[in-house]
Every structure is written in C-alpha cells, then in structure tokens.
N, C-alpha and C positions, 0 to 999 in steps of 0.2 A: 734304802733309797738309791735309785740309779743316779750316778754322777758322771758328768762329762769329763774327759781328760783336760787338764789345765794347759791347754795349748798356748794361751796368751802368756803364761808365766814361765813355762819351761822350754817348749820347743821354739816358739817365736815370741818376740817382744816388740813393744811399740817402738817405732822408729822416729827420730827427730826430723828426718827428711820424708818427703812424700814419695812413696814407692811408685815405681813404674813397672807395670806388668806386661807380659807379651801375650800373643794370641793363644798359646796353650793354657796360660793362666786364665784368660777370659773364658775358655771352655769350662774350666773348673767353676768359675763364678756363675756361668749360665746354669750349670746343673744344680748348684746350691740355691740360686735364685729361683729356679723353677720349682724346687721342692717347697720352699717357704711359701711361694705363691699358691701352690696347689693345696697346702695345708690350710691357708687362710680362705681359699675357695671352699674347701670341704666343710669348714665350720659354719659357713653362712646360714644354712637351713636350721642350725641348732641355736642360733642367737635369737631367742624368742622369749616372751614373758613366761616366767616359771622356772627357767633353767638357772642353775647356779654357775658362778664363774669358775668354781672348782671343777664342775662337770665339763665345762668347755676346755679347761686346762688338761684334764685327763684325755679327752678325745684327741686333742692336738698332739699330745705326747705320744700316744699309741700310734697315731697316723705317721708321725715322723720316724719313730723307731722301726715300724713295720716296713718302711721304704728305704731303710739303710742310712737314715740321717741321725745325727745326734742333736739333742736340744741344747743349744749353746748357753742358755740362761740357767739351766738346771745345775746348781752347784757353783755358779759364777759368783765369786765374792760373797759366798754364803747364801745366795738366793735359793729358795727351796721349791720353786715352781718352774714350769716350762715356759709360760708366756706371762706377759703383763696385761691385765685387764683394767682399763682406766675408764670409769663411769662418770658421766655428767661433769662435775666440777673437778674431777681428778685429771690432772694434766698429763701425768705419765707414771709408770712404774707401780700401778695399782696391783696388789697381790691377790691372785685368785683364792677363793675360799667359799664360805657359806652364803655369800651375798646372792640373793635371788634377783634376777633381772625383772623389771616391771615395764608395762606398756608405757611408752613415751621416753624411756631411757635412751641415751646414746652411749656407745661403748667403743673404745679403741682397743684392738687386740694387737699386741706387738710380739712378734715371734722371730727368732733367729735359729737357723739350723747350721750344722757343720756336715759337709759331705767331702770325704777324702781330704780333710784339712781346710777346705774352703768354706767361708761363711756367706750365708744368704740372710739378709736382714730386711724385714718389711713390717709395716703396720698399716692398718686401715680402719676406717670407721664403719660401725654397724648400727643401723636403726632398729630399735626393739619395738615391734608393733607399730603403732601410729605415733609419730613424733610431731611436735608443733612446728609452725613455720620458722620460728627463730632458730630452732635446733637444726632444721634442714638448711637454712641459710648459712649457718656456721660451718656445717660439713661441706657445703658447696664451695664456700670461700676458701676453706683450707685446702681442698682438693685442687681448686683452680690455682691457688698460690704455688702449690707443689709443682704443677705442670708448667706454669710460667717460669718457675725457677729452672726446671729441667731444660726448657728451651734455650737457656743461656749456657748450657753445658756443651762447649765446643772449644777446640784448640784456639788459643789466643785470647779468650775471655778470661776473666778473673773470678775468684770466689766472691768478691764483692759484688760483681754483676748479678750473681745468683741471689744473694741476700737483698740487694736493692729492689729487684722486681717483686720478690715475695713481700717485703715490707710495704712497698707502695700499694700493692693490690689489697693487702689486709687492711691497711689504715684507710684506704679509700672507702672500704665497707664499714668504717667506724668500729673496727675490732682491733685487737692488739697482738703483736708477736711476742711470745715468751722469749726472754733473753738468757734465762738460767740454764737452758739445755740446748744442745746443738747436734748437727750431724757429725760424721766422723769418717776418717779413712777406714777401709775394710779390705780384707783379703784373707790371708792366712792368720791375721790378727783380728780379733773382734773389734777392738777400738784402737785405731791407728791414727797417725797424722794424715791429714790436717783436721783441725776443728772446722766444721762447716757451719757458719753463722747464717741465720735466716733474716738478717737485717744488715744494712751496710750501705756503702757508697759505690757507685760505678767506678771501675778501674782500680779498686783497692784489693789488696790481698794477693796471694800467689796466682801465677798465670796457669791456666789449665793446659795440660799436655796429654797427648794420646798415651793410654796405658794407665792413667790414674783411675782408681776405684774408690768410691766413697758413698755415703748415704746422704740424702737430702730428706729432712723430716720435720717440716715446720709444725710448731704447736701454736695454736691460735685461740685466744680467749675472747669471749663476748664482751668482757669488761676490761679491767686493767691488766697489764702484763705480769704483775707481781705474783709470785708463788711462795709456798712454804712446804717443807718436807715434814711429814708427821713423825711421831715418836718411833715408828717401826723402822725408820732409817731409809725407807724406799719410797713410799707413797708421796707424790708431790701434788698439791692441790692449789687452786686459785685462792689468793688471800681474800678476795671479795666474794667468793663463792659463786662466781659466774661460770657458765658452761665453758668447756674447753674441748678442742678437737685436735687431732694430729693425723697426718698422712705421711707415709715414708716409703721410699724406694731405694734399692741398692743399684747403683749405676756405674758404668765405665765410660771414660772419654775415648772416643774413636778418632780416626783420622779426620773425620768431617762432622762430628757431632757427638751424640750420646747413645749408648745402648742401655736399656732398662732391663736389668737382669731379673727383677722381681715382678715383671708384668703378669697380670692375672690371665692364665690360659683360658678361663671361662668368661673373661670380661666382667668380673664382679668387683673390681677394685673400688669403683665408685658406687655407693648405695643408690638405689632408685628413689 
C-alpha cells in the first residue's frame, strides 16, 4: 500500500495558537486547493448508479498521484483509503469499498491532498441519478449555509459569526447542524488550530486576522443533530437514520475578505 509521509506527526505539529501565513504560503495553499478541487471535478461524471465507492476511491487516488499530489488521508491514523464516501445517512468518514451506488442516493466525497507540504481539503455533495426533492433541499441548504458562513470570513469578524449564520440558515429550514464534528485550521498541518464550529453566537470566539487558513465544512441533518460512530471507528451516522449532507472549502483570510482555495475550476461544486 502507498502511504503518505507522516507530516502532521514528524515535520509539523498542531499549534495551540492560530497560525498566520504570508503571501508565499498562500500560493502553496492555492496550488493544493486547486488540485483537490480538480480531483473532485474529475470524479463527477463517475458518480452514477452501478459504480462502487471503492472504484471512485481508486480513480481519485490515481488522479492525485499522477499530478504530483499525495493523498493526505491514505495512512492517516491508520485510515486505508484515499477519500471518505458518506452516503445518505452517513454524516462523515464513510469508508470506500464494495458499496454500489443506487439511483436516488446522495453521497459526500471528502478529499485532502498534499502538494509540497501544503494541504488542500474539500468535500462536496453528489446526486446519484434522480434524487427526491427532500434530498435536493438538504443539499441546497447545506451549500447555502457554507457560502453564508464564508461571507463572514473577513478581518475583524469572529469565528462565532461564521457559526451563527450557518446555524441560523439551517435551523430556519427545519434541519439541524451536527455538533460532533467541526472545521479546522490547515496549512502544513492537516488538522491545526482552531476548531471551527458551525453553530454559535455573534461576536464570540477568536477574531479573524489576515493570513489565517482553515476549513469551513458544515454537516447538516434532515432530522436531529445526534450522531454515532460505528464499530469500524470511522463511519459516523445519524442516530435517527435521517439523511445528512456536508460541503467543505479550504479558505484563507485576506486583507479585505476571504480567498476560497478549493473553488471548483469547472463550476461543479454545487450539484445541479
């Protein structure tokens, strides 16, 4: 098995303080973010009824390696796959394998690459064949919540401002925000400070400053927010078996707003 270098544990470690990066660092994040976005663009035509999640994993791994990237999840804390494939009521960290996608499924594919030591992390939703209106509404609300959260990413705002608008939008649609998982700082370290919550109050939390890099990745359930992790130690599912969706971008705080490093070059981040 191909394994990625243990960059988190050896070369770079999680910081207790929020790191501030410069413009040269941002260029590294742009390159990593573009590759992860291109990989998720590439896989879109393959997310169809009859394909297995293992086949999708193989395609993304080969694509990433062929373009000079390393799959950050492969070998990370014992994880044996390149991506996470979370279907229907799976909230996150679904493990690719023999599961065959069926018409009407919704699936989140979460991928992280390393390019020259920099991490690009993104996940997006894919509709398998013809999905029902409730599934489409869930995906739409999750995407909208992410983008509303990113509108709050600017110097002088707080992380609480991000969580507040996400929570407000989701709950107005009578859905719920998962609280067991959150976004995170990112750069040379895969999971760095701070934890980025997708709920909260205006004005609370650390103040955003130019040079901060992190992910925003709300997970939204059609039912209640409670989740449980299965016996494999990875797969998280909704306790009430309601559908779940997630959208994620890697971003950096600029002097006057936000730069989305993982924006889709082909405009495919939001399913039609």
